[in-house]
C-alpha positions in Angstrom: 48.1 6.6 67.3 49.3 3.5 65.5 52.0 4.6 63.0 50.6 7.3 60.8 53.5 6.7 58.4 53.4 3.0 58.8 49.9 2.3 57.7 48.6 4.6 55.0 50.8 6.5 52.6 51.3 10.2 53.2 51.2 12.7 50.4 54.4 12.5 48.4 55.7 14.4 45.4 53.5 13.1 43.1 26.8 6.1 72.7 25.3 2.6 73.1 23.6 2.6 69.8 26.9 3.5 68.1 28.7 0.7 69.9 26.1 -1.8 68.9 26.0 -0.6 65.3 29.8 -0.6 65.1 29.9 -4.3 66.0 27.4 -5.0 63.2 29.1 -3.0 60.5 32.5 -4.7 61.1 31.5 -7.1 58.4 31.8 -4.4 55.8 35.6 -4.2 56.0 36.1 -7.4 54.1 33.1 -6.9 51.9 34.2 -3.6 50.4 37.9 -4.1 50.5 37.8 -6.7 47.7 36.4 -4.2 45.3 39.9 -2.6 45.0 42.2 -5.2 46.3 41.6 -7.6 43.4 42.0 -4.9 40.8 45.6 -5.2 39.9 45.7 -8.3 37.7 43.1 -8.4 35.0 42.2 -12.0 35.7 41.4 -11.1 39.3 39.4 -8.0 38.7 36.4 -7.1 40.8 33.3 -6.6 40.8 32.7 -9.7 42.6 35.7 -11.3 44.2 34.3 -13.2 47.1 34.6 -11.4 50.4 35.4 -12.9 53.8 33.3 -11.0 56.2 33.8 -12.0 59.8 30.4 -12.1 61.4 27.8 -13.7 59.2 28.6 -16.6 56.9 26.2 -18.9 55.0 22.5 -19.3 54.8 22.2 -20.3 58.5 23.5 -16.9 59.6 21.1 -15.1 57.2 18.2 -17.1 58.4 19.0 -16.1 62.0 19.0 -12.5 60.9 15.8 -12.8 59.0 14.1 -14.4 62.1 15.4 -11.5 64.2 14.0 -9.0 61.7 10.6 -10.8 61.8 10.5 -10.9 65.6 11.7 -7.2 66.0 10.3 -5.5 62.8 10.7 -2.0 64.3 14.4 -2.4 65.0 16.5 -0.6 62.4 19.6 -2.3 63.6 18.2 -5.7 62.7 17.3 -4.7 59.2 20.7 -3.0 58.6 22.4 -6.2 59.8 20.3 -8.3 57.5 21.0 -6.0 54.6 24.7 -6.2 55.1 24.6 -9.9 55.2 22.8 -9.9 51.9 25.5 -7.7 50.4 28.1 -10.2 51.6 26.1 -13.1 50.1 25.7 -11.3 46.8 29.4 -10.7 46.5 30.3 -14.2 47.5 27.8 -16.0 45.2 27.2 -13.6 42.3 23.4 -14.0 43.0 21.7 -10.9 41.6 18.6 -11.5 43.8 20.7 -11.0 46.9 21.4 -7.4 45.8 17.7 -6.8 45.6 17.1 -8.3 49.1 20.0 -6.2 50.5 18.6 -3.0 49.1 15.1 -3.8 50.5 16.5 -4.6 54.0 18.7 -1.5 54.1 15.9 0.8 52.9 13.6 -0.7 55.6 16.2 0.2 58.2 16.5 3.8 56.8 12.7 4.2 56.9 12.7 3.2 60.6 15.6 5.5 61.3 16.0 8.1 58.6 18.8 10.1 60.2 21.9 9.1 62.1 21.6 5.5 60.8 25.2 5.1 60.0 25.0 1.2 59.9 22.4 1.3 57.1 24.2 4.2 55.4 27.4 2.3 55.5 25.6 -0.8 54.1 24.1 1.2 51.3 27.6 2.4 50.4 28.8 -1.1 50.3 25.9 -2.1 48.2 26.4 0.7 45.6 30.1 0.0 45.4 29.5 -3.7 44.8 27.3 -2.7 41.9 30.1 -0.4 40.7 28.1 2.8 41.3 31.0 4.4 43.1 29.7 8.0 43.0 26.6 6.8 44.8 28.8 4.8 47.2 30.8 7.9 48.0 27.5 9.8 48.7 26.4 7.1 51.2 29.8 6.9 52.8 29.8 10.7 53.3 26.4 10.4 55.0 27.7 7.6 57.2 30.8 9.4 58.3 28.7 12.5 59.0 26.3 10.4 61.1 29.2 8.9 63.0 32.7 10.4 62.4 34.2 7.8 64.7 32.9 4.8 62.7 35.9 2.9 61.3 33.8 0.8 58.9 32.3 3.9 57.5 35.8 5.3 56.9 36.6 2.0 55.2 33.7 2.3 52.8 34.7 5.9 52.1 38.3 4.8 51.4 37.1 2.1 49.0 34.9 4.5 47.0 37.6 7.1 46.8 40.1 4.5 45.5 37.8 3.3 42.8 37.1 6.9 41.7 40.8 7.5 41.3 41.0 9.9 44.2 44.0 8.1 45.7 45.3 10.8 48.1 41.9 11.2 49.7 41.5 7.5 50.0 44.8 7.2 51.8 43.7 9.8 54.3 40.5 7.8 54.9 42.5 4.6 55.4 44.6 6.5 58.0 41.5 7.7 59.8 40.2 4.1 59.8 43.5 2.8 61.2 43.6 5.5 63.9 40.0 4.7 65.0 40.4 0.9 65.0 43.6 -0.8 63.8 42.0 -4.1 63.3 42.3 -6.7 60.5 40.2 -4.8 58.0 42.0 -1.5 58.6 45.4 -3.2 58.2 44.3 -4.9 55.0 43.3 -1.5 53.5 46.6 0.0 54.6 48.4 -2.9 52.9 46.5 -2.2 49.7 47.3 1.5 49.9 51.0 0.7 49.8 50.5 -2.0 47.1 49.0 0.6 44.8 52.1 2.8 45.3 54.4 -0.1 44.4 55.7 -0.9 47.9 55.0 -4.6 47.9 57.2 -5.3 50.9 55.3 -2.9 53.1 52.0 -4.2 51.6 53.0 -7.7 52.5 54.1 -6.8 56.0 50.8 -5.1 56.7 48.8 -7.9 55.3 50.7 -10.3 57.6 49.7 -8.0 60.5 46.1 -8.2 59.2 46.3 -12.0 59.3 47.7 -11.9 62.8 44.9 -9.6 63.9 42.2 -11.7 62.3 39.7 -13.0 64.8 37.9 -15.6 62.8 38.6 -18.2 60.1 36.9 -15.9 57.5 39.2 -13.0 58.4 42.2 -15.2 58.3 41.2 -16.6 54.9 40.7 -13.1 53.6 44.2 -12.1 54.6 45.7 -15.3 53.3 44.0 -14.9 49.9 45.8 -11.6 49.5 49.1 -12.8 50.9 48.9 -15.6 48.3 48.1 -13.1 45.6 51.1 -10.9 46.6 53.4 -13.9 46.6 52.1 -15.1 43.2 52.4 -11.6 41.7 56.0 -11.4 43.0 56.9 -14.6 41.2 56.6 -17.0 44.1 53.9 -19.5 43.2 55.1 -22.2 45.6 54.7 -19.8 48.5 51.3 -18.8 47.2 50.2 -22.5 47.1 51.3 -22.9 50.8 49.4 -19.8 51.9 46.2 -20.9 50.0 46.5 -24.4 51.5 46.7 -22.8 55.0 43.5 -20.8 54.3 41.6 -23.7 52.8 42.4 -25.8 55.9 40.6 -23.2 58.0 37.9 -22.5 55.4 37.4 -25.5 53.1 35.9 -24.8 49.7 36.4 -21.0 49.8 36.3 -19.9 46.2 38.7 -17.0 46.5 41.4 -19.2 48.0 40.7 -21.9 45.4 41.1 -19.3 42.6 44.4 -18.0 44.2 45.7 -21.6 44.4 44.5 -22.3 40.8 46.6 -19.4 39.5 49.6 -20.6 41.5 49.2 -24.2 40.2 49.1 -22.7 36.7 52.3 -20.8 37.2 54.0 -24.1 38.5 52.7 -26.0 35.5 50.4 -28.1 37.6 47.6 -27.8 35.2 45.4 -30.7 36.4 45.3 -29.2 39.9 44.7 -25.8 38.5 41.7 -26.9 36.4 40.3 -28.8 39.4 40.5 -25.7 41.7 39.0 -23.4 39.1 36.2 -25.8 38.5 35.4 -26.1 42.2 35.5 -22.3 42.6 33.2 -21.8 39.7 30.7 -24.3 41.0 30.6 -22.3 44.2 30.6 -18.8 42.6 30.6 -18.5 38.8 32.4 -15.1 38.9 33.8 -13.6 35.7 37.4 -13.7 36.8 37.2 -17.4 37.6 35.5 -18.2 34.2 38.1 -16.1 32.3 40.9 -17.7 34.3 39.8 -21.2 33.5 39.1 -20.3 29.9 42.5 -18.8 29.3 44.1 -21.8 31.0 42.3 -24.2 28.7 43.2 -22.1 25.7 46.9 -22.2 26.7 46.6 -26.0 27.0 45.3 -26.3 23.5 41.8 -27.1 24.5 39.7 -24.5 22.5 36.4 -26.3 23.0 36.8 -26.3 26.7 37.9 -22.7 26.7 34.8 -21.8 24.7 32.6 -23.4 27.4 33.8 -20.8 29.9 33.8 -18.0 27.4 30.2 -18.8 26.5 29.2 -18.4 30.1 30.9 -15.1 30.2 29.0 -14.0 27.1 25.7 -15.0 28.7 26.6 -13.1 31.8 27.4 -10.0 29.6 24.0 -10.3 27.9 22.4 -10.3 31.3 24.4 -7.3 32.3 23.3 -5.4 29.3 19.7 -6.3 29.8 19.9 -4.9 33.3 21.6 -1.7 32.2 24.8 -2.6 34.1 28.3 -1.3 33.3 31.0 -3.7 32.1 33.9 -4.4 34.5 37.5 -4.9 33.6 37.1 -8.6 32.8 34.3 -7.8 30.4 36.3 -5.1 28.6 39.4 -7.3 28.3 37.3 -10.3 27.2 35.6 -8.3 24.5 38.9 -6.9 23.3 40.5 -10.4 23.0 37.5 -12.6 22.1 34.9 -10.2 20.6 34.9 -6.8 18.9 37.7 -4.4 20.0 35.6 -1.4 19.0 32.8 -2.6 21.2 35.4 -3.1 24.0 36.5 0.6 23.5 32.9 1.7 24.0 32.5 -0.5 27.1 35.8 0.9 28.4 34.8 4.5 28.1 31.5 3.8 29.9 33.4 2.0 32.7 35.9 4.9 33.0 33.1 7.3 33.6 31.9 5.2 36.5 35.3 4.1 37.8 38.5 6.0 36.7 40.6 3.4 38.5 44.1 2.1 37.5 42.8 -1.3 36.3 40.1 0.3 34.2 42.7 2.5 32.5 44.7 -0.6 31.8 41.7 -2.4 30.2 40.9 0.7 28.2 44.5 0.8 27.0 44.3 -2.8 25.8 41.0 -2.3 24.1 42.3 0.7 22.2 45.4 -1.2 21.2 43.3 -4.1 19.9 41.3 -1.6 18.0 44.5 -0.2 16.4 44.4 3.1 18.2 47.8 3.0 19.9 48.4 6.7 20.2 45.3 6.9 22.4 46.1 3.6 24.1 49.5 4.7 25.4 47.9 7.6 27.4 45.7 5.1 29.2 48.5 2.7 29.7 50.6 5.4 31.4 47.7 6.3 33.6 47.4 2.7 34.7 51.0 2.8 36.0 51.1 6.4 37.3 51.3 5.4 40.9 54.1 3.0 40.4 52.0 -0.1 40.9 53.9 -3.4 40.4 51.9 -5.2 37.8 53.2 -7.6 35.2 50.0 -7.5 33.1 50.0 -3.7 33.0 53.6 -3.7 31.9 52.9 -6.3 29.2 50.0 -4.3 27.8 52.1 -1.1 27.7 55.0 -2.9 26.1 52.9 -4.1 23.2 51.4 -0.7 22.7 54.9 0.9 22.7 56.0 -1.8 20.2 53.1 -0.9 17.9 54.2 2.7 18.1 57.7 1.9 17.1 59.1 2.6 20.6 61.1 -0.6 20.9 63.3 0.6 23.7 60.4 1.4 25.9 58.7 -1.9 24.9 61.8 -3.9 25.7 62.1 -2.3 29.2 58.4 -3.0 30.0 58.6 -6.6 28.8 61.7 -7.3 30.8 60.1 -5.7 33.9 56.9 -7.7 33.4 58.7 -11.0 33.2 61.0 -10.0 36.1 57.9 -9.3 38.3 56.3 -12.6 37.4 57.5 -14.8 34.6 54.2 -16.8 34.7 51.8 -13.9 35.1 49.2 -15.3 32.6 49.0 -18.7 30.8 48.5 -17.0 27.4 50.1 -13.6 27.7 53.4 -14.6 29.5 54.5 -16.8 26.6 53.6 -14.0 24.3 55.6 -11.6 26.3 58.7 -13.8 26.0 58.1 -14.1 22.3 57.8 -10.3 21.9 61.0 -9.8 23.9 62.8 -12.3 21.7 61.5 -10.6 18.6 62.6 -7.2 19.7 66.0 -8.4 20.8 66.5 -10.2 17.5 65.8 -6.9 15.6 68.5 -4.9 17.5 
């Protein structure tokens, strides 16, 4: 058994059809993992960070699966495979129609094989999680692990759902089971994230490097390199992050997640023209909220309010569409509303999001919304919850610092500001300078 203490954190003080289905559901490792793995820095928050699934990429692969489903319409495996490819497409492109196609294909598979269809059940879990219906995702993951207790991908979906529901110890156990069953690139990536949540960035980085070494395709390697670049960036090493992103883009040109990681690194290095170019290219490929907000905030920091508003207006239009479809706001939406809209509305959005997803990043967004609404005594409770696992996050520390300052707790504010800037002195193009100004203000008042 590969290293039970090495891969997932332990609790601390605080038949032929199955083999065929397993090969198909391996794509889900990367698809679902991004839901959590991009949740530490607000500008990177899921729902829709692009995934890098190993098996099916692009419209040609989907067309091949569609042809297979047409030629073998009674084969549940073909429909589940097509459904999972659509989940991947939806998360990579932010195309709402792909979610509808995914659900239809997966339901067709389940009609053909109502019981024991762990591939379709795992796919439904992936679909629900990508739509931020994590309770429903957990239900499907439980069904999948019941249908096949030895399915590593099903354990991965289970781990992802539990993580986003704030059930961290249970999620670590699911990651360990996944690693025991199949210590592949996807399992190692989840193990990395488990340690990242607990603040052990060295172990997280080591495991993500193992995930990269175990990756069998350019897509798998790009997925690992995206997260290695993010870990480097969020540890204050933007030059390393640029190099890692460049390596990934050489293997997978135009990948939007790698472009966004490189854009953030260029921003930290003051290479603003390159950052704008990378953000623009990423948005053209996938107009995801975190990319739009990242470019908007960069343009704001450069003194280009009109260009910033161009990105913010797209975010507003996306939010209107979300509301029209009855969707729940994600972290980016809550933070954007708090900073660029109505803080009271942001609080309402945050409460709804927390009911669906009581995850660390959502607690942080709720804390910031409450702070912006002038409700700091409530905000500090949420800020503490965001950091309860010891996660290393400059934005979380910055938010809690300003809340503590508003409450008159200057010592605590000073400590959090120092730690935020020590973690990453360039963590955000707008907020990092504000953090330095706040620290100077507090120091001057001593």
